[in-house]
Biotite code that builds the C-alpha atoms (Angstrom):
import biotite.structure as struc

atoms = struc.array([
    struc.Atom([6.433, 9.394, -23.898], chain_id="A", res_id=1, res_name="MET", atom_name="CA", element="C"),
    struc.Atom([3.819, 6.705, -24.961], chain_id="A", res_id=2, res_name="LYS", atom_name="CA", element="C"),
    struc.Atom([2.924, 3.534, -22.897], chain_id="A", res_id=3, res_name="THR", atom_name="CA", element="C"),
    struc.Atom([4.354, 1.556, -25.361], chain_id="A", res_id=4, res_name="ILE", atom_name="CA", element="C"),
    struc.Atom([7.649, 2.967, -25.530], chain_id="A", res_id=5, res_name="ASP", atom_name="CA", element="C"),
    struc.Atom([8.032, 2.820, -21.464], chain_id="A", res_id=6, res_name="ILE", atom_name="CA", element="C"),
    struc.Atom([6.775, -0.281, -21.581], chain_id="A", res_id=7, res_name="LYS", atom_name="CA", element="C"),
    struc.Atom([9.938, -1.278, -24.261], chain_id="A", res_id=8, res_name="GLN", atom_name="CA", element="C"),
    struc.Atom([12.468, 0.628, -21.930], chain_id="A", res_id=9, res_name="GLU", atom_name="CA", element="C"),
    struc.Atom([11.678, -1.307, -18.728], chain_id="A", res_id=10, res_name="LEU", atom_name="CA", element="C"),
    struc.Atom([12.018, -4.605, -21.007], chain_id="A", res_id=11, res_name="ARG", atom_name="CA", element="C"),
    struc.Atom([15.396, -3.298, -21.840], chain_id="A", res_id=12, res_name="ASN", atom_name="CA", element="C"),
    struc.Atom([16.202, -1.964, -18.647], chain_id="A", res_id=13, res_name="LEU", atom_name="CA", element="C"),
    struc.Atom([15.217, -5.425, -17.065], chain_id="A", res_id=14, res_name="ILE", atom_name="CA", element="C"),
    struc.Atom([16.948, -7.529, -19.805], chain_id="A", res_id=15, res_name="GLU", atom_name="CA", element="C"),
    struc.Atom([19.844, -5.679, -18.647], chain_id="A", res_id=16, res_name="LYS", atom_name="CA", element="C"),
    struc.Atom([19.857, -5.993, -14.990], chain_id="A", res_id=17, res_name="GLU", atom_name="CA", element="C"),
    struc.Atom([21.413, -8.656, -12.904], chain_id="A", res_id=18, res_name="ASP", atom_name="CA", element="C"),
    struc.Atom([20.787, -7.423, -8.874], chain_id="A", res_id=19, res_name="ASP", atom_name="CA", element="C"),
    struc.Atom([18.315, -10.225, -7.958], chain_id="A", res_id=20, res_name="LEU", atom_name="CA", element="C"),
    struc.Atom([17.043, -8.104, -5.120], chain_id="A", res_id=21, res_name="HIS", atom_name="CA", element="C"),
    struc.Atom([16.488, -5.254, -7.563], chain_id="A", res_id=22, res_name="LEU", atom_name="CA", element="C"),
    struc.Atom([14.825, -7.220, -9.960], chain_id="A", res_id=23, res_name="LEU", atom_name="CA", element="C"),
    struc.Atom([12.719, -8.766, -6.971], chain_id="A", res_id=24, res_name="GLU", atom_name="CA", element="C"),
    struc.Atom([11.596, -5.629, -5.966], chain_id="A", res_id=25, res_name="ALA", atom_name="CA", element="C"),
    struc.Atom([10.318, -4.381, -9.406], chain_id="A", res_id=26, res_name="ILE", atom_name="CA", element="C"),
    struc.Atom([8.603, -7.836, -9.049], chain_id="A", res_id=27, res_name="LYS", atom_name="CA", element="C"),
    struc.Atom([6.893, -6.759, -6.155], chain_id="A", res_id=28, res_name="ARG", atom_name="CA", element="C"),
    struc.Atom([6.377, -3.747, -6.925], chain_id="A", res_id=29, res_name="LEU", atom_name="CA", element="C"),
    struc.Atom([4.085, -4.624, -10.330], chain_id="A", res_id=30, res_name="LEU", atom_name="CA", element="C"),
    struc.Atom([2.539, -7.349, -8.480], chain_id="A", res_id=31, res_name="VAL", atom_name="CA", element="C"),
    struc.Atom([0.937, -4.947, -5.810], chain_id="A", res_id=32, res_name="LYS", atom_name="CA", element="C"),
    struc.Atom([-0.175, -2.601, -8.129], chain_id="A", res_id=33, res_name="SER", atom_name="CA", element="C"),
    struc.Atom([-2.067, -4.897, -9.989], chain_id="A", res_id=34, res_name="SER", atom_name="CA", element="C"),
    struc.Atom([-4.081, -5.691, -6.951], chain_id="A", res_id=35, res_name="LEU", atom_name="CA", element="C"),
    struc.Atom([-7.834, -6.395, -7.973], chain_id="A", res_id=36, res_name="ASP", atom_name="CA", element="C"),
    struc.Atom([-9.910, -3.023, -8.596], chain_id="A", res_id=37, res_name="PRO", atom_name="CA", element="C"),
    struc.Atom([-12.174, -4.068, -6.135], chain_id="A", res_id=38, res_name="LEU", atom_name="CA", element="C"),
    struc.Atom([-9.970, -4.402, -2.766], chain_id="A", res_id=39, res_name="LEU", atom_name="CA", element="C"),
    struc.Atom([-7.743, -1.524, -4.333], chain_id="A", res_id=40, res_name="LYS", atom_name="CA", element="C"),
    struc.Atom([-11.052, 0.993, -3.970], chain_id="A", res_id=41, res_name="ASN", atom_name="CA", element="C"),
    struc.Atom([-11.917, -0.444, -0.521], chain_id="A", res_id=42, res_name="LYS", atom_name="CA", element="C"),
    struc.Atom([-8.463, 0.527, 1.059], chain_id="A", res_id=43, res_name="LEU", atom_name="CA", element="C"),
    struc.Atom([-8.148, 3.680, -0.821], chain_id="A", res_id=44, res_name="ALA", atom_name="CA", element="C"),
    struc.Atom([-11.596, 4.211, 0.726], chain_id="A", res_id=45, res_name="SER", atom_name="CA", element="C"),
    struc.Atom([-10.495, 3.327, 4.226], chain_id="A", res_id=46, res_name="ARG", atom_name="CA", element="C"),
    struc.Atom([-7.599, 5.277, 4.207], chain_id="A", res_id=47, res_name="ALA", atom_name="CA", element="C"),
    struc.Atom([-9.700, 8.904, 3.153], chain_id="A", res_id=48, res_name="LEU", atom_name="CA", element="C"),
    struc.Atom([-11.761, 7.583, 5.791], chain_id="A", res_id=49, res_name="LYS", atom_name="CA", element="C"),
    struc.Atom([-9.560, 7.457, 8.601], chain_id="A", res_id=50, res_name="ALA", atom_name="CA", element="C"),
    struc.Atom([-7.692, 10.947, 7.142], chain_id="A", res_id=51, res_name="GLU", atom_name="CA", element="C"),
    struc.Atom([-11.259, 12.402, 7.286], chain_id="A", res_id=52, res_name="GLU", atom_name="CA", element="C"),
    struc.Atom([-11.596, 10.756, 11.103], chain_id="A", res_id=53, res_name="ASP", atom_name="CA", element="C"),
    struc.Atom([-7.962, 12.732, 11.905], chain_id="A", res_id=54, res_name="ILE", atom_name="CA", element="C"),
    struc.Atom([-8.546, 15.870, 11.143], chain_id="A", res_id=55, res_name="LYS", atom_name="CA", element="C"),
    struc.Atom([-12.389, 15.831, 12.513], chain_id="A", res_id=56, res_name="ALA", atom_name="CA", element="C"),
    struc.Atom([-10.093, 14.611, 16.020], chain_id="A", res_id=57, res_name="GLY", atom_name="CA", element="C"),
    struc.Atom([-12.029, 11.095, 15.957], chain_id="A", res_id=58, res_name="ARG", atom_name="CA", element="C"),
    struc.Atom([-8.653, 9.396, 17.650], chain_id="A", res_id=59, res_name="VAL", atom_name="CA", element="C"),
    struc.Atom([-8.132, 8.245, 20.801], chain_id="A", res_id=60, res_name="TYR", atom_name="CA", element="C"),
    struc.Atom([-4.975, 8.900, 22.802], chain_id="A", res_id=61, res_name="LYS", atom_name="CA", element="C"),
    struc.Atom([-2.603, 5.729, 23.369], chain_id="A", res_id=62, res_name="ARG", atom_name="CA", element="C"),
    struc.Atom([-3.819, 5.134, 26.431], chain_id="A", res_id=63, res_name="GLU", atom_name="CA", element="C"),
    struc.Atom([-7.337, 5.075, 25.524], chain_id="A", res_id=64, res_name="GLU", atom_name="CA", element="C"),
    struc.Atom([-6.487, 2.264, 22.718], chain_id="A", res_id=65, res_name="PHE", atom_name="CA", element="C"),
    struc.Atom([-4.633, 0.293, 25.430], chain_id="A", res_id=66, res_name="GLU", atom_name="CA", element="C"),
    struc.Atom([-7.592, -0.191, 27.581], chain_id="A", res_id=67, res_name="LYS", atom_name="CA", element="C"),
    struc.Atom([-9.830, -0.446, 24.895], chain_id="A", res_id=68, res_name="LYS", atom_name="CA", element="C"),
    struc.Atom([-7.593, -3.292, 23.247], chain_id="A", res_id=69, res_name="LEU", atom_name="CA", element="C"),
    struc.Atom([-7.077, -4.947, 27.117], chain_id="A", res_id=70, res_name="ASP", atom_name="CA", element="C"),
    struc.Atom([-10.668, -4.973, 27.698], chain_id="A", res_id=71, res_name="ASP", atom_name="CA", element="C"),
    struc.Atom([-11.554, -6.582, 24.252], chain_id="A", res_id=72, res_name="LYS", atom_name="CA", element="C"),
    struc.Atom([-8.535, -9.307, 25.079], chain_id="A", res_id=73, res_name="LEU", atom_name="CA", element="C"),
    struc.Atom([-10.161, -9.357, 28.442], chain_id="A", res_id=74, res_name="ASP", atom_name="CA", element="C"),
    struc.Atom([-7.031, -8.425, 30.397], chain_id="A", res_id=75, res_name="ARG", atom_name="CA", element="C"),
])
């Protein structure tokens, strides 16, 4: 199926849809997918780095994280 065919099918389906919640969900999905490409790349890069850190064991235990947070917040 070509892009133009999918777009037309989506238009037809959306035109027939009366469920406001479903239409809002579709809108949110489409808006999110059109985020600024630089932002998308930055977020993807951070996610990949986080996955590498987890695989390499560069993570904090919950207690370590809470202490680090408390120290930063001067608690």
